[in-house]
C-alpha positions as CSV (number, residue, x, y, z in Angstrom):
1,M,88.2,150.5,123.4
2,T,89.3,147.3,124.9
3,A,92.4,146.8,127.0
4,R,95.2,144.8,125.5
5,S,96.4,141.8,127.4
6,T,100.0,142.0,128.7
7,A,100.5,138.2,128.6
8,P,103.2,137.1,126.3
9,R,102.1,135.7,123.0
10,T,102.5,132.0,122.3
11,A,104.6,132.7,119.2
12,L,107.2,134.6,121.3
13,R,107.6,131.8,123.9
14,K,110.5,129.6,123.5
15,R,109.3,126.1,122.6
16,P,111.2,123.0,123.6
17,T,113.0,121.6,120.6
18,S,112.9,118.0,119.6
19,P,115.9,116.1,118.4
20,V,116.5,116.5,114.7
21,I,116.7,113.3,112.7
22,P,119.4,113.4,110.0
23,A,118.1,113.2,106.4
24,A,120.5,110.4,105.6
25,S,118.9,108.1,108.2
26,L,115.5,108.6,106.6
27,I,116.5,107.3,103.2
28,E,116.4,103.6,104.2
29,P,112.9,103.8,105.9
30,A,111.6,105.6,102.8
31,R,113.0,102.9,100.6
32,Q,111.5,100.3,102.8
33,A,108.1,102.1,102.7
34,L,108.1,102.1,98.9
35,A,109.0,98.4,98.8
36,L,106.3,97.6,101.4
37,A,103.7,99.5,99.3
38,T,104.6,97.5,96.3
39,L,104.6,94.2,98.2
40,V,101.1,94.7,99.7
41,S,99.5,96.1,96.6
42,L,101.0,93.5,94.1
43,P,98.7,90.6,95.1
44,I,95.6,92.8,94.7
45,V,96.7,94.1,91.3
46,G,97.6,90.5,90.3
47,V,94.1,89.3,91.1
48,A,92.6,92.2,89.1
49,A,94.8,91.4,86.2
50,V,94.1,87.7,86.1
51,V,90.4,88.2,86.4
52,G,90.5,90.9,83.7
53,L,92.4,88.5,81.3
54,F,89.9,85.7,82.0
55,I,86.9,88.0,81.4
56,A,88.6,89.3,78.2
57,A,89.0,85.7,77.0
58,V,85.4,84.9,77.7
59,Q,84.2,88.1,76.0
60,A,86.4,87.3,72.9
61,A,85.1,83.7,72.8
62,S,81.4,84.7,73.2
63,Q,81.8,87.9,71.1
64,I,80.0,89.9,73.7
65,Q,81.8,93.2,73.8
66,D,79.9,95.1,76.5
67,P,82.4,97.0,78.6
68,T,80.3,96.9,81.8
69,I,80.5,93.1,81.9
70,A,84.2,93.2,82.8
71,H,83.9,95.5,85.8
72,L,81.7,93.5,88.1
73,P,83.7,90.3,88.3
74,R,86.9,92.3,88.7
75,I,85.4,94.4,91.5
76,L,84.1,91.3,93.3
77,A,87.5,89.6,92.9
78,V,89.4,92.6,94.3
79,A,87.0,92.9,97.2
80,G,87.4,89.2,97.9
81,A,91.2,89.4,97.7
82,L,91.1,92.4,100.1
83,V,89.0,90.4,102.6
84,V,91.4,87.4,102.4
85,L,94.6,89.4,102.3
86,G,93.5,92.2,104.6
87,P,94.9,90.7,107.8
88,W,98.2,90.0,106.2
89,I,98.5,93.5,104.8
90,G,97.6,94.9,108.2
91,V,100.3,92.9,109.9
92,Q,102.9,94.0,107.4
93,I,102.1,97.7,107.7
94,A,101.9,97.5,111.6
95,T,105.3,95.7,111.7
96,F,106.8,98.4,109.5
97,A,105.3,101.2,111.5
98,E,106.6,99.7,114.7
99,R,110.1,99.5,113.3
100,V,110.0,103.1,112.1
101,F,108.6,104.4,115.3
102,T,111.3,102.7,117.3
103,L,113.9,104.2,115.0
104,V,112.6,107.7,115.7
105,R,112.7,107.2,119.5
């Protein structure tokens, strides 16, 4: 048989407590996070919608009803929009994260 260790278990040690943030003070950052998510996703969704409408009009005019034709231009347009808008999206998210992290301190 093996001997049991007499060292105290980590679960029994008293851990330092961190300050508790009131739930009421988290409501505003949560609302701002939802607004930011909408703000940064709306241009990408708008590009996809405009390209989709354009492709639908072209398909209706040419009477080509192949569903795969609509996907490639939309994917390319969304990828291009992400390349163009990516830095702006990154700045918006970084600014928001900095504000929230300074609030927590």
